C-alpha positions in Angstrom: -17.6 -8.3 -27.2 -13.9 -8.5 -28.7 -12.3 -11.7 -27.7 -8.6 -11.7 -26.0 -6.0 -11.8 -28.6 -3.0 -14.1 -28.5 0.0 -14.1 -30.7 1.8 -17.5 -31.2 5.4 -17.2 -32.3 7.1 -20.4 -33.7 8.9 -21.2 -36.7 7.2 -24.6 -37.1 3.9 -24.4 -38.9 2.7 -27.8 -37.7 2.9 -26.4 -33.9 1.3 -23.2 -34.8 -1.6 -25.0 -36.4 -2.0 -27.3 -33.5 -2.0 -24.5 -31.0 -4.4 -22.2 -33.1 -6.8 -25.1 -33.4 -6.6 -25.9 -29.6 -7.1 -22.1 -28.7 -9.4 -20.7 -31.2 -12.5 -21.2 -29.2 -11.3 -18.8 -26.4 -9.0 -16.5 -28.4 -8.5 -14.4 -31.3 -5.4 -16.4 -32.4 -2.5 -14.5 -34.5 0.6 -16.3 -35.8 4.0 -15.5 -36.6 7.2 -17.5 -37.7 10.1 -15.0 -37.0 11.0 -11.8 -35.4 10.2 -9.5 -38.1 6.7 -10.7 -38.8 6.0 -11.1 -35.0 6.8 -7.4 -34.4 4.7 -6.2 -37.4 1.8 -8.1 -36.0 2.4 -7.2 -32.4 2.5 -3.5 -33.2 -0.8 -3.7 -35.2 -3.0 -5.8 -32.8 -1.5 -5.3 -29.4 -2.3 -8.9 -28.1 -2.7 -9.4 -24.4 -0.8 -12.8 -24.7 2.2 -14.4 -26.5 3.5 -17.6 -26.7 7.3 -17.5 -27.8 9.5 -20.4 -28.9 13.1 -19.0 -28.4 14.4 -20.9 -31.3 13.7 -18.6 -34.3 15.3 -18.1 -37.7 17.8 -17.4 -38.9 19.2 -19.7 -36.4 16.5 -21.9 -35.0 18.8 -24.0 -32.9 20.0 -21.0 -30.9 18.1 -18.7 -28.4 19.6 -15.3 -29.3 16.9 -14.2 -31.8 14.2 -15.1 -29.4 15.5 -13.4 -26.5 16.1 -10.3 -28.7 12.3 -10.4 -29.6 11.4 -11.0 -25.9 13.3 -7.8 -25.1 11.6 -5.8 -27.7 8.1 -7.0 -27.0 8.6 -6.2 -23.3 9.9 -2.7 -24.1 6.9 -2.0 -26.3 4.3 -3.0 -23.8 5.3 -4.2 -20.5 1.6 -5.3 -19.9 1.7 -8.1 -22.6 2.2 -11.6 -20.8 4.8 -13.6 -22.7 4.9 -17.4 -22.1 8.1 -18.5 -23.1 8.3 -22.2 -24.9 11.5 -24.2 -24.2 12.7 -27.8 -24.4 13.0 -29.8 -21.1 16.7 -29.4 -21.2 16.5 -25.6 -21.4 15.3 -24.6 -18.0 18.2 -22.3 -17.5 16.9 -20.4 -20.6 13.3 -20.2 -19.3 14.6 -18.8 -15.9 16.5 -16.2 -17.9 13.6 -15.2 -20.1 11.6 -14.6 -16.7 14.4 -12.3 -15.5 14.0 -10.5 -18.7 10.5 -10.0 -18.4 8.7 -13.1 -19.5 5.5 -14.1 -17.4 6.1 -17.7 -17.2 7.6 -20.6 -19.3 6.3 -23.9 -20.7 8.3 -27.1 -21.6 7.9 -29.1 -24.6 6.1 -31.2 -25.6 3.1 -29.1 -25.1 0.1 -30.3 -23.0 -2.6 -28.1 -24.2 -4.8 -28.4 -21.2 -1.8 -27.1 -18.9 -1.0 -24.5 -21.3 -4.6 -23.3 -21.1 -4.3 -23.0 -17.4 -1.1 -21.1 -17.5 -2.9 -18.6 -20.2 -5.9 -18.1 -17.9 -3.6 -17.0 -15.0 -1.5 -14.8 -17.3 -4.8 -13.2 -18.7 -6.1 -12.6 -15.0 -3.0 -10.7 -14.1 -3.1 -8.7 -17.3 -6.8 -7.6 -16.6 -5.9 -6.7 -13.0 -3.2 -4.5 -14.5 -5.5 -2.8 -16.9 -8.1 -2.3 -14.1 -5.3 -0.7 -12.0 -4.6 1.9 -14.9 -8.4 2.6 -15.1 -8.6 3.1 -11.4 -5.6 5.4 -11.5 -7.6 7.6 -14.1 -10.5 7.7 -11.9 -8.4 8.9 -8.7 -5.9 11.0 -10.4 -7.4 14.5 -9.5 -4.3 16.7 -8.9 -6.1 18.4 -6.0 -6.0 15.1 -3.9 -2.3 14.8 -4.3 -1.2 11.8 -2.6 -4.7 10.5 -1.9 -5.6 7.2 -3.8 -8.5 5.0 -3.4 -11.6 4.0 -5.3 -13.2 1.9 -2.5 -16.5 3.3 -0.9 -14.7 4.1 2.5 -12.2 6.3 0.7 -14.7 8.1 -1.5 -16.5 9.0 1.6 -13.4 10.7 2.9 -12.9 12.4 -0.4 -16.5 13.7 -0.2 -15.9 15.0 3.3 -12.7 16.8 2.4 -14.6 18.6 -0.5 -17.4 19.5 2.0 -15.2 21.0 4.7 -12.3 22.3 2.8 -14.1 25.8 1.9 -15.0 26.4 5.6 -13.0 27.4 8.5 -14.4 24.7 10.6 -12.2 22.6 13.1 -11.7 19.2 11.8 -10.7 16.1 13.8 -9.3 13.4 11.7 -9.4 10.0 13.4 -7.6 6.7 12.2 -5.0 4.1 12.9 -1.4 5.0 12.6 -0.4 4.9 8.7 -3.8 5.7 7.4 -2.7 9.0 5.9 -4.2 11.6 8.3 -1.5 14.2 7.5 -2.2 13.6 4.0 -5.9 14.3 4.3 -5.2 17.4 6.3 -2.8 18.8 3.6 -5.7 18.1 1.1 -8.0 20.3 3.1 -5.6 22.9 3.3 -4.9 22.8 -0.4 -8.7 22.9 -1.3 -9.4 25.6 1.3 -9.3 29.5 1.2 -6.1 29.5 3.1 -4.2 27.3 0.6 -1.6 30.4 -0.1 -0.8 30.5 3.7 1.5 28.1 5.6 0.7 24.8 6.5 2.3 24.1 10.0 2.4 20.5 11.6 3.3 19.9 15.2 3.3 16.3 16.7 2.0 16.5 20.4 3.3 13.1 21.1 6.9 13.5 19.8 8.1 16.6 21.8 8.8 16.4 25.6 6.2 18.0 27.8 8.6 20.6 29.2 9.2 21.9 25.7 5.9 21.5 24.0 4.4 24.8 25.5 7.3 26.8 24.1 6.8 25.0 20.7 3.1 25.6 20.5 2.9 29.1 22.1 6.5 30.5 21.5 8.6 32.3 24.3 10.2 35.5 25.1 14.0 36.1 25.4 14.9 35.1 29.1 11.8 33.2 29.5 13.7 30.1 30.8 17.4 28.8 30.8 18.5 28.4 27.2 16.0 31.0 25.8 18.5 33.3 24.4 16.1 34.9 21.7 12.6 35.5 21.1 10.8 32.8 19.4 7.4 32.5 17.7 5.5 29.2 18.4 4.0 26.9 15.8 0.5 28.6 16.2 1.9 32.1 15.2 3.8 30.6 12.5 0.6 29.3 11.0 -1.0 32.8 11.0 -3.4 32.9 8.0 -2.8 29.5 7.3 -3.6 26.0 8.7 -2.1 24.4 11.8 -2.3 20.5 12.3 -2.2 19.3 15.8 -1.0 15.6 15.2 -1.6 13.0 17.9 -3.7 15.6 19.8 -4.5 12.9 22.5 -1.1 13.0 23.7 -1.4 16.7 24.8 -0.9 17.2 28.4 -4.0 18.5 30.4 -2.2 21.7 31.3 -1.8 22.6 27.6 -5.2 21.3 26.9 -6.4 24.2 29.0 -4.2 26.7 27.3 -5.1 25.5 23.8 -8.8 25.7 24.6 -8.3 29.3 25.6 -6.6 30.0 22.2 -9.5 28.3 20.3 -12.0 30.3 22.1 -10.2 33.8 22.0 -7.7 33.4 18.9 -5.0 35.0 21.1 -1.7 33.5 22.3 0.7 34.7 24.8 4.2 33.6 24.6 6.0 31.9 27.4 7.5 34.7 29.7 5.4 37.3 27.9 2.7 39.5 28.7 1.3 40.7 25.4 -1.7 38.9 23.9 -1.0 38.3 20.2 -3.9 37.7 17.7 -3.6 34.9 15.5 -5.7 33.9 12.4 -5.4 30.2 11.9 -7.4 27.1 10.9 -6.9 24.2 13.3 -7.0 20.6 12.2 -6.2 17.9 14.7 -5.4 14.1 14.2 -5.4 11.1 16.5 -5.3 7.3 16.5 -6.5 7.4 20.1 -10.0 6.9 21.2 -10.8 10.3 22.6 -14.2 9.5 23.9 -12.6 6.9 26.1 -9.9 9.2 27.1 -12.5 11.8 28.2 -14.1 9.0 30.3 -10.8 8.2 31.8 -10.2 12.0 32.6 -7.2 12.3 30.1 -8.7 14.6 27.6 -11.0 17.6 28.2 -14.6 17.2 26.9 -14.7 21.0 26.3 -11.6 20.9 24.1 -12.8 17.8 22.2 -16.1 19.5 21.2 -14.0 22.6 20.1 -11.7 20.5 18.0 -14.3 18.0 16.6 -16.8 20.4 14.8 -16.4 18.0 11.9 -15.0 14.4 12.6 -13.4 12.5 9.6 -12.9 8.8 10.1 -10.0 7.4 7.9 -10.6 3.6 7.1 -7.7 1.0 7.9 -6.2 -0.6 4.9 -7.9 -3.9 5.7 -11.3 -2.0 5.6 -10.5 -1.0 1.9 -9.1 -4.2 0.3 -9.9 -3.1 -3.2 -7.5 -0.4 -2.8 -4.4 -2.6 -1.9 -3.4 -3.5 -5.6 -4.0 0.1 -6.7 -1.7 1.5 -3.8 0.9 -1.2 -4.4 1.4 -0.5 -8.0 1.4 3.2 -7.8 4.3 2.8 -5.2 5.9 0.5 -7.5 5.8 2.8 -10.3 7.2 5.6 -7.9 10.0 3.6 -6.2 11.0 1.9 -9.5 11.6 5.3 -11.1 13.4 6.8 -8.0 15.9 3.9 -8.1 16.1 3.8 -11.8 15.0 0.1 -11.9 12.6 -1.7 -14.5 9.1 -1.7 -13.2 8.4 -5.0 -11.4 5.5 -7.1 -12.2 3.2 -8.9 -9.8 2.4 -12.5 -10.2 -0.5 -14.3 -8.7 1.3 -15.3 -5.6 2.2 -11.7 -4.7 -1.2 -10.5 -5.6 -2.7 -13.1 -3.2 -0.2 -12.4 -0.5 -1.0 -8.6 -0.8 -4.8 -9.2 -0.5 -4.6 -11.5 2.5 -2.2 -9.5 4.7 -3.9 -7.7 7.6 -1.7 -4.6 7.2 -1.5 -3.6 10.8 0.7 -0.7 9.7 -1.7 0.3 7.0 -0.7 2.4 4.1 2.7 3.4 5.7 3.4 -0.2 6.1 2.5 -1.3 2.4 4.6 1.7 1.1 7.6 0.6 3.3 7.5 -3.0 2.1 7.0 -2.0 -1.7 10.1 0.4 -1.4 12.2 -2.4 0.2 11.0 -4.9 -2.4 11.9 -2.7 -5.3 15.5 -2.2 -3.9 16.0 -5.8 -3.0 14.4 -7.9 -5.6 16.2 -9.6 -8.2 14.8 -9.4 -11.7 11.5 -7.9 -12.8 9.0 -10.2 -11.1 8.4 -9.6 -7.4 7.8 -12.7 -5.1 6.0 -12.7 -1.7 9.4 -13.1 -0.1 10.6 -9.7 -1.4 7.8 -8.2 0.5 8.5 -10.3 3.5 4.7 -11.5 3.3 5.3 -15.3 2.5 4.9 -16.2 6.2 1.5 -14.7 6.8 -0.5 -17.1 4.6 1.4 -19.0 2.0 3.2 -21.3 4.7 -0.3 -22.9 5.1 -1.2 -23.1 1.4 0.0 -26.5 0.4 -0.9 -28.1 3.7 -4.2 -30.1 4.3 -6.9 -28.7 6.2 -6.1 -30.4 9.5 -2.3 -29.7 9.3 -2.9 -26.1 8.4 -5.5 -25.6 11.3 -2.9 -27.0 13.8 -0.1 -25.1 12.5 -2.1 -21.8 12.8 -3.4 -22.9 16.4 0.3 -23.5 17.4 1.4 -20.3 16.0 -1.4 -18.2 17.8 -0.9 -20.0 21.2 2.9 -19.4 20.9 2.6 -15.7 20.1 0.0 -15.1 22.8 2.1 -16.8 25.4 5.2 -14.6 24.3 3.0 -11.4 24.5 1.9 -12.4 28.0 5.2 -13.6 29.1 4.1 -17.1 29.8 1.1 -16.2 32.0 -1.5 -18.9 31.5 -4.4 -16.9 32.7 -3.8 -14.1 30.5 -3.2 -16.1 27.4 -6.5 -18.0 27.9 -8.2 -14.7 28.4 -6.9 -13.3 25.3 -7.5 -16.3 23.2 -10.9 -16.7 24.5 -10.6 -20.1 26.0 -10.4 -21.6 29.7 -7.3 -22.4 31.4 -7.9 -26.2 31.4 -8.5 -26.0 27.5 -5.4 -24.0 26.8 -3.3 -26.7 28.8 -4.9 -29.3 26.7 -4.3 -27.4 23.5 -0.7 -26.9 24.5 0.1 -30.6 25.1 -1.7 -31.5 21.9 0.4 -29.1 19.8 3.6 -29.7 21.8 3.9 -26.0 22.9 6.1 -25.6 26.1 5.2 -23.0 28.5 
């Protein structure tokens, strides 16, 4: 197996020899003494790692040549991790180098064991980025536009799409908000026999109940106040195509009866009309609601449920597909960096850890929004957890001892639960799974006021 290549760029031969001797066990070490030789070796070998002394000939006491070389390396291959070597009094140069695309910096005199740790971290990030590119290749099938994921749960979704797309069966898409139900519905439409027909979406929870019937079924001129013209409903508009009923669980019971009749007879009657109009449409439905519980509560008709759920596809929450988080994050980074004409940001270990440990209650939509904001607001080419507003979820406990971290987490949970329950001790204790006396003791211990 080929060893990782590292390029040491320094104009002092003694330093290059010392570093080569120290690193040769773990790396295939290459050497360069100036910008021209460094670029020639870099282009030929494409090393994963580079150590760069900014003071290079012809002006070794200045840093202009080193910064010029750094810029050329970053533009040749943004995946290469460059560790800048600086003097202890040159911290500003180091920070400027990181803003220009360097991975990290190291101060002289060089402590080899510490440098090895920095190099291992850099190599870890480089390998994650390489895996990301490979994963993109695996899931870049154009017929699944917008659907990304290499995790087993998402592969199950892709397989289900392939199976149901070429049929006319009604499909119920279930999943939390932000999991991509509409994207899956569009993928089913594009893969099906109706792909040349319209794809029409109506959100049953976003339209007032008194307008929803007209939106779905259309109306005749004069059917009600304000109906100045005849209007087709969304069902008619989707003729010979696909209709997605989003948030179907919000559909009022009166309209559930009328929708069921359409699914049985494939005819619609506009509001205020007397003529039945035949419509050929495939119906998909989506919901974040537990429809089985809604049926038990009498809020959703059982016969309509079985008409809609001929096939049910469950979309996993993002926390159930953790291996996809980095793939999605980097895809969004590329998209929004290009849209905003900004350099592609890199992810350090702190950001990677924050992305992996966040619970993502808003799922993919939340991840996309956080990445979009970070691309716009971040300074320099390296994102920080703060740019994603993720620093508070995990990192605030990172440097604390186990006892301090546990108490801080307990205090945070108690305060949040009290706030949600408006100070009600009984409800808070029930939510936390403890007794009222235990909650009082915990509040006194942690200094939490009611």
